[in-house]
Structures are given as C-alpha cells and as structure tokens.
C-alpha positions, 0 to 999 in steps of 0.5 A, spaced: 515 776 255 521 780 257 518 787 258 512 789 262 506 791 257 503 796 261 496 798 259 497 804 254 502 800 250 496 794 251 492 799 248 496 801 242 496 794 239 489 792 240 486 799 238 488 798 231 487 791 230 494 787 232 493 781 236 496 778 240 500 773 236 505 779 233 506 780 240 506 773 243 511 771 237 517 775 239 515 780 244 515 788 244 523 786 247 524 784 239 523 790 236 528 794 242 533 798 239 540 796 238 544 803 237 544 807 243 542 815 240 548 818 244 552 824 240 547 823 234 544 828 231 537 826 228 535 834 227 539 834 221 538 827 219 545 823 218 548 829 216 553 829 222 552 834 227 553 832 234 547 833 238 545 839 243 540 839 247 534 834 249 528 836 246 524 832 252 526 837 257 517 840 258 512 840 262 506 837 257 500 842 255 493 839 256 489 839 250 485 846 249 481 850 244 484 856 245 485 861 238 492 861 240 500 857 238 499 854 245 506 851 248 509 848 255 511 854 260 518 856 258 517 856 251 516 861 247 514 862 239 517 868 233 511 869 227 517 869 221 514 869 215 505 870 214 502 869 208 503 877 203 509 878 207 514 881 202 520 875 202 526 879 198 527 886 194 524 884 187 517 884 192 516 877 191 512 875 198 511 869 202 505 863 199 499 861 202 498 855 207 505 853 209 507 846 210 514 842 210 519 846 212 527 844 212 533 848 215 539 850 210 544 852 215 549 858 212 556 857 214 554 852 219 550 856 224 544 856 227 542 862 227 542 863 220 541 859 215 536 859 209 528 856 210 525 851 205 517 853 206 513 848 202 505 852 200 500 846 199 494 850 197 490 857 197 483 859 199 478 862 195 477 867 201 483 870 202 487 869 196 483 869 189 476 870 190 470 866 189 469 863 182 465 865 177 458 865 175 460 860 170 464 857 176 471 859 173 477 862 176 478 869 172 486 869 168 488 873 174 484 867 179 489 862 176 495 867 176 494 867 184 492 860 185 498 858 181 503 864 185 501 862 191 502 855 191 510 851 190 515 853 196 518 859 198 526 860 200 527 865 205 533 868 209 532 867 217 537 869 222 536 870 230 537 877 233 541 879 238 534 879 243 534 872 241 527 874 236 527 870 230 526 874 223 527 874 216 531 878 213 529 881 206 536 883 204 537 876 202 541 874 196 538 867 196 530 869 198 526 867 191 520 863 189 518 858 186 511 857 183 506 853 179 509 857 174 516 856 175 519 852 169 521 845 172 525 839 167 523 832 168 528 827 169 528 819 169 523 814 165 518 819 163 522 825 161 519 825 153 514 819 154 507 818 151 505 818 157 506 826 159 505 828 153 511 827 150 514 834 153 522 834 156 518 841 161 513 842 164 511 849 168 510 849 176 509 846 182 503 846 187 499 842 192 506 841 196 506 837 202 512 835 205 519 833 202 526 831 205 532 834 204 537 831 200 544 827 202 547 833 198 544 839 201 538 840 196 531 839 198 525 834 195 518 837 195 513 833 195 506 834 190 501 832 193 492 833 191 494 836 185 487 836 182 483 842 184 489 846 181 490 842 175 482 843 173 482 850 175 488 852 171 487 846 165 494 843 165 496 836 164 495 832 170 500 826 169 505 834 170 504 833 177 504 828 183 512 828 182 518 829 187 521 835 186 528 837 188 530 845 189 537 847 190 536 853 195 543 856 195 544 856 187 539 858 182 543 856 177 540 848 179 534 848 175 528 846 179 526 838 176 521 834 177 524 826 178 519 821 174 523 815 177 520 816 183 513 814 180 507 819 180 502 819 186 499 823 191 506 824 195 506 826 203 514 826 203 521 824 201 526 821 206 532 819 203 537 814 206 544 810 204 543 802 203 549 798 206 552 798 199 552 806 199 546 806 194 540 812 195 533 810 198 528 814 199 522 813 202 515 815 200 508 815 202 501 817 198 497 821 202 489 818 200 485 812 203 487 805 201 494 807 198 501 804 198 508 805 201 513 806 196 521 807 196 526 808 191 533 805 191 538 808 186 541 805 181 548 808 182 552 809 188 553 815 193 559 819 192 559 825 197 565 828 193 561 829 187 555 833 191 549 836 187 551 831 181 549 825 185 542 828 183 542 824 178 542 818 182 535 819 182 533 819 174 536 811 175 533 805 179 527 801 182 521 804 185 518 799 190 512 798 193 511 795 200 506 788 200 505 788 208 502 781 208 508 778 205 513 782 207 516 784 201 518 790 197 515 789 190 518 792 184 515 796 179 517 794 172 514 794 166 515 787 165 511 785 172 506 789 170 504 786 163 506 779 165 500 780 171 496 784 166 495 777 161 490 777 157 487 784 159 487 788 154 485 794 157 491 793 162 495 792 157 494 798 153 495 802 159 501 799 161 506 800 155 512 802 156 516 802 164 514 810 163 506 809 164 508 804 170 511 811 173 506 815 171 499 810 174 504 809 180 498 806 184 495 802 179 502 798 177 503 797 186 496 794 187 496 791 181 502 787 183 500 786 190 502 792 194 498 793 201 493 799 200 494 802 207 490 808 211 493 814 208 500 814 209 503 821 209 510 823 213 514 817 212 521 818 216 528 814 218 530 813 224 537 815 224 539 810 231 536 803 228 534 805 220 528 803 223 522 806 219 516 810 221 510 811 217 504 815 219 498 813 217 493 819 219 486 814 217 481 812 214 474 812 215 472 806 210 476 802 214 473 804 221 481 806 222 478 813 225 484 816 229 490 812 224 497 810 227 504 809 227 507 803 223 514 801 224 518 797 218 524 794 220 527 792 214 532 785 214 539 785 216 538 792 218 539 795 211 535 801 207 536 797 201 533 790 203 527 787 199 524 784 205 522 787 212 518 785 219 513 791 222 509 792 229 504 798 229 508 803 234 502 807 237 496 808 234 492 815 235 485 815 240 483 817 247 488 811 250 494 815 246 491 822 246 493 824 240 489 823 233 492 823 225 498 823 226 501 826 220 509 829 219 514 826 223 521 828 225 526 825 231 530 830 235 538 826 237 534 823 243 531 817 240 524 822 241 519 822 235 514 828 234 508 828 230 503 833 228 496 831 228 491 833 222 484 831 224 481 836 218 477 843 221 471 840 219 471 834 224 475 838 230 471 838 236 465 834 234 463 828 236 469 822 237 474 828 236 472 832 242 477 830 246 483 831 243 480 839 241 485 842 236 491 839 232 498 839 236 505 836 236 507 830 241 512 827 243 513 821 242 520 816 244 521 811 241 527 808 247 526 807 253 521 806 258 516 812 256 517 808 249 510 809 245 507 814 250 505 821 247 506 827 250 502 833 248 507 839 246 504 845 242 496 846 241 494 850 234 490 856 234 482 855 231 482 851 226 488 850 224 494 845 222 500 845 224 505 842 220 512 842 217 517 841 224 525 841 223 530 843 228 536 847 227 542 843 227 543 844 235 535 843 237 535 850 240 530 852 234 524 848 231 521 851 225 514 849 225 508 852 220 501 854 222 497 852 216 490 855 215 487 858 221 480 860 221 479 855 214 472 854 216 470 861 216 465 863 211 463 871 212 470 874 211 467 879 217 467 874 222 473 870 222 473 864 227 480 865 228 485 871 227 491 868 229 498 870 229 494 877 231 498 881 228 497 889 229 494 891 222 492 884 219 485 884 216 485 877 217 488 870 219 495 868 216 497 861 215 504 862 218 511 859 220 513 860 227 520 859 230 519 855 237 525 857 242 526 855 250 529 848 249 534 847 254 541 845 254 
C-alpha cells in the first residue's frame, strides 16, 4: 500500500463493516485529493473569497458534561440571539430551536451581515404549553407552534470591542414562519398530489440548508409530521426545499418541488462541468436514500436571482451505492417497474406523484437505503461529496459514519460514482452521530454531533459525554482524524456551523439545552445563563479567537 494505515484509520474502516477489499483493491492513496487547498475559500462554499485564517490552530478539548459551551483556550463566544429576543422594529421575535445558520455579508464585510437561522421545532414545556385533555392544542397554541418554526433573518455586527451583537434596527430583519405564504414551483405545482394548489401556508421543521450560487438561502423541511397533524394541514405541502432571499422582500418565498419531497436535512449546491446546477440532499430517517438534482438549464452568473428558475426543471436522482449509479426518478421508470402492481400504478400516475413520494419511488427503482443521511456537502478542493450518516440502530450502526462519494471524472454531473467510508463514529474516533458539516480553507471538515438527549452519558454513549464540534482533516497526514473543538451544554445539540468569509468568526447554533427537563422549576440546564432568564434558551453564538 502507498500509505501507512494507522490504527485509527484501520479501525475507521473495520468499524463500519468496510472490508479489506476496499483497501486492497485501490489503497487509501487512491482517494487522496489531487487539488491543494491553497488560496481556496471553503467557508464561502466556492464563492471566490480568499482565505485569511486557518481553523486548525487550537488545542483539542476533552469531552465534558458541563452546562456550558466549552471551547479551546483562547476562544470565546458571544450570544447573538436567543429564543424570544426581539429582532426588529416591528417587534418580531427569534424563533425556537435554532438549527442551520448562513452568513450573508453586507457590502462584503466580515463584521456586518445578515444571518439566516432555521428554527426546527418547538417545546410544549417552554413554548406552547401542554395540550388540552382532548390531546389537541388551542388555536393560540397552534399559532405559537407555527410562528416559532421556520427561519429568522437577523442583522449581526461586531462592535468596537470585538463583541458580536444583533442590530434590531435592521431594515432587513424579519421572520419567515409556519404562517408565511409560499408559492410552489416545478412539476407538482397545481397537481392533484398537492391538492391542485399553487401556493401553500408556511414552512416548518426547518433543519439544515445551503446557499445558492445567486446568494439566496435554501432551507430544508425535515420532520414535518407532528406539526402537520397538530395544525390540521395538508402533509404533501411540507417536506420540500424552500428558497428565500434574505435581502429582497419582493422575492416570493418558494418551495421547489422538482427537488423532491422527503425528510430533507440540507441542500448543497454546485455546478456540473458543463455549467448546470447540482443540488445534493440527505433524507434524515433510518433506511433513507441520498439524492441529487441536476438542472436542465445552465447557470448564468449575470442572471442573478433569476437563476432560481433552474430549480424548477431538471432531473432528481437517488444513489444506488451497490452499483455506484445515480438512478433517475422519472414517471416512466417508476411505471415500468410497477407494471402489474395496480396499487403502485394508481399511486404513481404523474411526475408530480413521483416527487411527492420520492422515497418510495427511489427504493422502488433500486436506490440504496442508508443510515440516516443527514448533511451532504461538496468539498471545494476536489469535488468529492461528504455525507454524514448519523446512525441506524436497525443495522447496528450505533455511532454513524461519514461517507465520501467520488463522482466519475470529477464531474458533479456524472451518473456514476465510487465511495469510501471517510470516518466512523465510535470510541476509536472520539465522536458519535455526525450531523451537520462544513469546510474551512485548510481542507478540514467540521462536523457537529447529534446524540439524542435521551442517550447522552448513558450506556455506549457515556464515553462521548455531551454533544460537540469536531474538526477532521481531509488532507495530509492527519486525514480522517477527529479533534474536538467544542462541547455543548447539558441536553443540547450543536448545529449549523458557518464561517464568515475570512474565517475569523464561526457562527454556531445551540439547540434544545435542557431538553430533558420535566419540571420548569428544576431545569436540567439554564444555558446561556443570561441574567433575568427563567428558562434555558436555544441561541446562536459567534465564536472568535481564530488566529491569523
């Protein structure tokens, strides 16, 4: 073999059931990236900024059970926005359980910009109050449930003392909620499968997302079922990728049905070698598939936000990992496969039906069920595609792993690929349940972990203590090694890591601290420990201390 296979790397492969065949047939060197990271800005996801700061210059921390956001020595965090904070002059408030964040600089600034923040779900204890004896919410509770999900657009800035704050006088700051009107685009718009409507109410269950090449945000609707049931809404109106322009209120919020409906974790955008738009997506549930959409038309930079139309027409694919092929989810292919099965033929009559029931169509056509594919990100250095498979107890994959797809000919538009297990969760790596991903400009993959609050510090999860942030080099001698950068407060999950373009600040969401609380007078966490707070509050922080 061309490289020494160290103990941790060996255990990484063995720990996920990847046999010696993978190693022996090509050697680890076969997957070594060919493009160096010099001068590349990964933090802005291929948007052409020059790197300023490396994110690897820290002394890794040890796991901890403290009720605090613990960082390496020399780093600090500022709480920028917490649940219930007023965000603008209109008195709108920051939603609950913040997740994905995306920084949009104002006039190219690394010290003032807009921050999009997802809000994934609420809490009966801290937000809506318990349901009535009939098991239902009141109309006022339903309004709270819907209002506190969706997204927040806030303006953030660094003051003269180097502290990040929220500007509540911002003309851009606003809420996008479960009450906001959305228009549908693509094949399912107006179709029977969505009740013949062209517009729907609201977005919720917003997990992760991505940024488009034309500077809008894509937000992913994930576990929508409980809110749909509570609010008596049409289930097929949710589970989509939504698009919002943080700067432009006249850009109508929209749901792109051509990208399929499932439990969307995220949306990572890139370009094929011939200039078409590609969007990679994960489906966060056990035995779910990995997807990518390829637009019919080509991206033209000068068209700016008009490029949004590219997400209305194209082909949705799902990955068949045993063959290394992307399977096109078309009505023709589905009906051919379903021939002789009248129930399936009745279910799939149009392309809209295929998109509304994308998971069923994918599995029918031979796509591979996997272990909760959550965040999917494109490496800016070699175009390989990283997928966080969080875990799947059905298959004994308790701690999850990170998969790396290598598209044929280094072309995101390719319909064939190879793959490797890049890193595996477990005692040997120090992390469990990888979730959101991002890159820094030194070729390091940053991942947060998503051990459930009911599992943390128990049984086989005891070793890892609280959830955390880990940095994993994708290049060089330490490739695949995980180093802990942060530890979450009690019961919390760290989500949505996003750098400013110069990588001097890392935005991070702290979700559901104190989630296991049963008695509001005895919370398991009181993070962020703000004076006057009477409950733990999900919050977005800005982390600084990165050295030039």
